[in-house]
N, C-alpha and C positions, 0 to 999 in steps of 0.2 A: 504494500500500500504506500509506503514511504517513497518508493521510486516513482510511483504514479503521481504523487503530489509534487515531487521535484520536477517531473516532466511538465506538468501544467504550469508550475511557477516559471519554468524556463521559457515557456511559450507566451507568457503574459506581458512581455516587454516588447515595445515596437522596434527597438534597436536589434534585439535578438531575432525577431521575425525578419527584419531587413537583411541580417547576416545570412540567415537560412535561405532566404530568397536568392541571394547571390551564390551560395554554395550549391543550390539546385542546378546552377549553370555549369559549375566545374569546381575543382579544388583550388584554393587560393591561399596566398600567404598574407600575413598581417598588413604589409605595406600596400598590397592590392586592395584589401578591404578598407584601409584608411583612405586611400585615394578615391575609391568608388563611393564611399559613404560620407566622405569629407568630415571625418572624425579623428580625434587624436588617438595615438597608439594605446595609452593606458585604458581608455574607454573601450576600445575594440578588444583588447586582451582580457579585460574583466568580463565582458559579455561572452567571449569565447570559452573562458573557464567555466562559466555557469552552464553553457550549452554542452560542454564536454562532461561535466559532472552529472548532467541529466541524461547522458547517454545518447545525445542527438548527433554529436559530431565526434570525430577522432582526429588525431594529429599524427604526423610522422616527420621525422627529422630528415632534412635533405641538406647535408653539410651542416652549416650553422643556422639554417633557416628551418622554421617549422611550417609545414603545409597542412592546412585544415580541409577536411572533406566531411560529407555527411556519413554518418554511421550506416553501414550496410546491414541494417536489421532485417530480420525475417518478417514475413507477413503476419505472424502471430504476435509480434511485438507491438504494443500500443504506440510506440514512437513511429513505427512504419505507417500506421493508419493516420496519425496526425500529420506526418509529412505529406501524405497523399492529399489531405485536406488543404494544406498550404499550397501544393502544386496547383490544385484546382482554383485557388483564390488569388492567383498572382496577377490578376488583371488591373489591380488598383494603380492609381497614378504614381504613388510613391514607389511601389515595386518596379513599375515600368521605367521610371526615371533612374532608379538605382541600377537597373540592368543596362540602360543606355550609358550611364557613366562607367559601368564596368567594362563595356566594350571599348570605350575611349581609353580607360586605364590599361587594358590588355594591349591596345594598339600602341601605347607608349613603350611597351616592353619594360614596365616598371620593375618586375621581379628581377630582371637582368641588371637594370641600373641600380637597384637596391643592393644587389650583391657586389657590384663594382664599387659603389660608395663604401660599403661596409669593409670590403677588402682593402681599399685605400686607407680608410681610417685605421684598420688593424695594422697595416704595414707601417703607417705613421707612428703608431704606438710602439711597435717593435723597434723601429729606428730610434725613437726617443729613448727607449729602454737600453738599447745597445750603446747609444751615445753616452748615456748616464753611467753605464758600467765602464766604458772606455775612459771616462774622465777620472774614475776612482783609482 
C-alpha cells in the first residue's frame, strides 16, 4: 500500500508530470531536461529523485553522466497503467510546448556540449591541481 501512495504522490506534481512527458519521448540527461523545461538543475534533480523513489523512472551511468528513462514495468504494475494514462493525456498545451522545446534542445546537441564543458572544467581542475603540486 505504501508504494501505491508514493506513486500517487509522485504523480501529483506538475513538474514531475512534465518530466515524465519528456521521458515518454526518449531517455534524457539532466542538462537536456533543464534546457527543455527551463528549470535549474537542483529543481530537476529533486523531482527526478522523487520519481525514481516511486519506481517510475530508472537511471544509468554513462561515464560521468546519469541518463534517466522510464521504468520498464510490466502491465500488472500500477505504474505501467498510470503511465498509459499520461501517454493518452499528452495533448495539453504545456506538454506540447515542452516537447517542442525538447526537440530544439536535442537539435543543439546539448548532451554532447554538456560533456565537452564538463571535461574542460575537469581538465582545468586537474591542471590546477598539478600546478599546485609542482609548486610545492
